[in-house]
N, C-alpha and C positions, 0 to 999 in steps of 0.2 A: 263166826259168821261168813264167813265166801263159801261156807261148804255148800249152802242153800243156792246161792245166785249163779260160782261160777259156771256153770254149762249154759247160762243165757247168754248168746252172742250180743243182744244188745247190752250188756252191762257196763254201764261206762262209769266214771271216777264220780261224779254227781247221784250217782244213785246210791253208790257207796257210803259219801261223805251220811247222806241221808238217811242211810244205815245204822251208821256207827256215830251217827248224832253227832258231828263232826264238820266245823265248815273247813271248805279247801284247803286255806293255810294250814288249819292246826292240823288235817291228815296227812298234808304233803311235810309240815313237819316231823309228826311223828313217823313217818312211814321212812323219812331220810333219816332219821339219827336212830331208829331202832335196824331197819333193813338197809337201810345205803339204795333205797333206790325209788324213783317214783312212783306214786300212786297206779299210770298202769301199767308200767313193767312189772310193778307186785302183782299186779292180776293176771298179768302176761307169764310171768314164771310160773305163779301157785296153779294156774292151769299145765304147763307144761309137765309140771310135779307131779300131776295126779292123773296127767296119762300114762306115765311109766308102769304101772299093774296093770293097768290096761291093755299094753301093746303088748303085754307078755301074754297075753292070752288069745288076741285076736292077730289073724294074720293081716287084717287090712286097716290103712290108717285113716280110710275114709270116716268109716265110724267114731270112731276115736276120736278125731278132730272135732266132731259136731257137738259128739256128746261133753269135749271139754268145752266150748263155748268158738269156737274158729268155725268162722263160713266155708274156709278156702281152705282145703287140704294142702295146698302148694306154702300157702302161706303157713298152716302147720308146720310143714315140714322145714322151711325156712327156719322160723324162731328155732324148732327144737334142734337144728342143727348148730345153732347159732351159740343155743344155750351148753346142749352137751357134748360137741363138738364130734356130733355123729349122725344120721342121721334113722329115722325112726323104724327103720324098716331095712 
């Protein structure tokens, strides 16, 4: 489901709720029980994991960060470092 939406930087939890036909509370409860993360964190982690194969092929993080839905390469780098304990490049 998230495959077609994750690259849109304006993707919000409310849009995700509508796409999966769940209320905010239901989505939060299900993601917390299955993945142990909140919806915003799930979207961020999904984007970061989608960036891994792209980073192996591209020398600059700028196009990758925008491709996976981050507006700022600096924020992408900070999130990437927090998630994987290393810089993107």
